[in-house]
N, C-alpha and C positions, 0 to 999 in steps of 0.2 A: 488631393490632400498631401501635406507637405509632411516631411519625415518627423519634426518636432510634435505634431500634432497627432501622428500615430502613436509616437512614444508615449505621448501624455495620455491618449486612450488606453493603453497598454497599462500604464501606471496606475490610473484611475481603476480600471478592472481589477488589478491585482489589492489594491487596496479595498475594494469592495469585498473581494473574496476574502482577505485577510480578516475583515471586520466581522463578517458572517461565521467565520471559523472560530473567532474568539468569542462571539455571542454564544455559538452552539456549546463552546467548553464551559462557558459560565453559567449556562442553563443546566448542563449535565452536572456540573459540580454542585449546584444548588439543589436539584433534585435528590443527589446521592446524600449530600449534609441533611436534608429535612427528612429522608427515609431513616437515616442513621439516629437522628435526633428523637423521632417518632418511634424507634425501635422495630421497625419494619425489616429486618434482617431478612428474613424468607423472600420478601418482594425484591430485596437487593439481589440476591442469590439467582432467582428466576430472571431478574433484567440481565444480570452478568452473563447468564448461561445463554440467553436469546441473543445478546451482543456479540459473544464469541461465536455463536453458530451463524449469525448474519455475516460476520466478516469473513468467516471460511467460505460460505457460501459465494460471496463476493469475488474471493479470490480464485476460487473453483471456475466461476463463469468468465472470468477474465480473459479476454482475448489475447494470447500471447503469440498468435499467428503471425503477427508483422515481426516479432523479435526472432523467431525461428527462421524467417525468410532471410533475415540480415546475417545471420551467423555463417561462418566459413565452417566448411567441413574439417573434420580432426584429421591432422596429418597423419602420415603412415607411422605407427610407432612398432620398432622392433624389439622392445625392451624385453618381451616375452621370449623372443628367440634368442637373445643375448643371455637370458636366464637360464635357460634350457641348454645352453652351449651347441646351439644348432648354428651352422653356418648361414649368414645373411648374403645373398647374392644379389 
């Protein structure tokens, strides 16, 4: 497969994902506006609570192990010793 075909495939995938995201946004906005129009504020409150809870669970379960492995250990910091006027050797 040539490089241009790979790039075209990647661009098509990105466009498809972008369209799907926009579709979800439009659907969610339509549901919210409809519920507001019908006066279902209690249901909106429940949906908002469930949405925030779901987001928090997703973040809590996210695998950040890869990021931890790539970080460098913190350099030695002798700021506390300087602040206490201790000699640093």
